[in-house]
C-alpha positions, 0 to 999 in steps of 0.5 A: 500500500505504501509502495503504491501510494508513495513510490509514484511521488518520488519525483516530488519528494526524493526520499520516497525513492527508498520504497522502490528498494526491496531491501528497504521495504523488507527491513521495515516489514520485519520491524512492523510485523514484530511491533504489531505482535509485541504491542498487541500480544499480551492483549490478545493473550488476555482476550484468548483467556477471557474467551477460554480459547485454550489448549487441550492436551492429548493423553498420548503425549509425554506426561510433562505436557499435561501442565500445559493444559489451559494455555491460550491457543489459536495465537496463529490468528495474531501471527497471520494478522501481523503478516497481512498488515505488514505485507499490505503496507510494504508489498507491491500488491499488484504483484501476482506472487503476493496475491497468491501468498495472500490467498494461501494465508487466508485458505490455510488460516481458515482451515487451521481455525476450523481445526482449532475450533473443533479441538477446543469447542467440540472437545476433540483433541485431534481436531479435523480428520487427517482426510479432511485436512488433506483434501483441503490442502490438496485442492489448494495445491492442485489449484495453484499448480494449474494456475501456474501451469497455464498462467505462470512465467512464460517458458518457466511455468513448469521448471525448477532449479536443481541443486548441485547441478550447473546450468540445468533445470528440471521440467515437470511438464504436465505433472507440475500441478501434482508436484506443487500439491505435494510440496504444499501438503508436505510443507504444511504438515511438516510444520504442523507435526513439528509444532509440539514444543514451546518455540520449536516450530516458530523458531524454525519457521523464522530460520526457513523464511530467512533462507527463502527471503535471500533466495527470493531476492537472488531470484528476482535480481538479474545480475545475482541470479545469472552469477548463481546460475539460477532461474531469473524471475522478474517478479520473484524479488517481491516475495522477499518483502512478504517473507520479511513480514513472516520473519518479523511475525515469527520473531515477535510471536517467539517472545510469547511462545518461548518456554514456558509458552504464554500462548500456542499458535495452534493449527491456525498458525502451523498449517498456514505458515508451513504452506507459505514456506512451501508456496514461496519455494514454488513461486521462486523455483526453489522447491527442491532445496526445500528438503534442506532449508526445511530439513528439521521439518522433513526429519520430524515428518519422516520420524512419524512415517517411519514409526507408523511403518515400523509399528505395523511391520513388527506387530506393535514394536516402536522405532522411536520412543514416541514420534514426532522425533522431539517427543523421543528426546523428551522421553530420553530425559532431555529438557524441553528448552535444550531440545528446542535450541538444539533443533534450532542449531540443526536448522541453522546448519541446514540453512547454511548447507542449503545456501552453500549449494548455490555455488557447489555446482 
């Protein structure tokens, strides 16, 4: 909004030229998103307490989690509002990529609200069925894939960058919509499965958005993208500003979500933020590297899958003491803050390795 209002006046008032720089708008998007949550966070938590919008703890999680019963939930609403307000102020709202990201925030945010509502008010700790959530995730993913297939960047709509390979891209062709759906569903559920310890998921989201903000800036910069041998996307750089809003909102929410958490983001935040990371990767043609950038999310999701397979193949034996993996370490005696910080460190290592692959070719 500010970009559309102020940048056209640059010839009248010179400092308005700053709004033409993605780096300038990204920096202020981070600051504004943080401030929104820091200013309104406690008020929002008090509101959740008054409305008894509180977390219900499932019986099968570690016993140490029972003390978290009654902690305000659905804090993801504040995260999403912070992202949307900051993005409305500093993004180029005519950019197609920004419009897509807004639809993702709304679609997955509403899905998460529905899921959290059932958990809290219908006394069903598991919320929506897995089938229902998958249907809504796949519908959006296929819809986005078809949109990009027919109306994506000319000549690039079904292509993506590879890692470790120079001057070569992969073209998914007609199966691209299915690939997009796979990325969206995987990233959304990966974050959701990881959101089990105070500050764990939101900290890792901040790490991932930082990586993809850098990748988006590189993809939208003609000189940098040519130097790194990645696909140049004229409108891709604007994704940086949106991801800066996500980064700011994540840092702001971490203020209240760090151990011991004053509020949980719930599926409202986890499903939508996971989807945003995946969709950002799709829009800037860096889907493959998501396996590294979101390495901790991938490991957490795989731990659940492996636990299920092993349990069924061995007639009831367990590969891990509990899945997702962070619960396994809890049952081994590690304290919650130690697990969280160590997972953050692993996430940062994945981030550095992922970015290094841009030159390991």
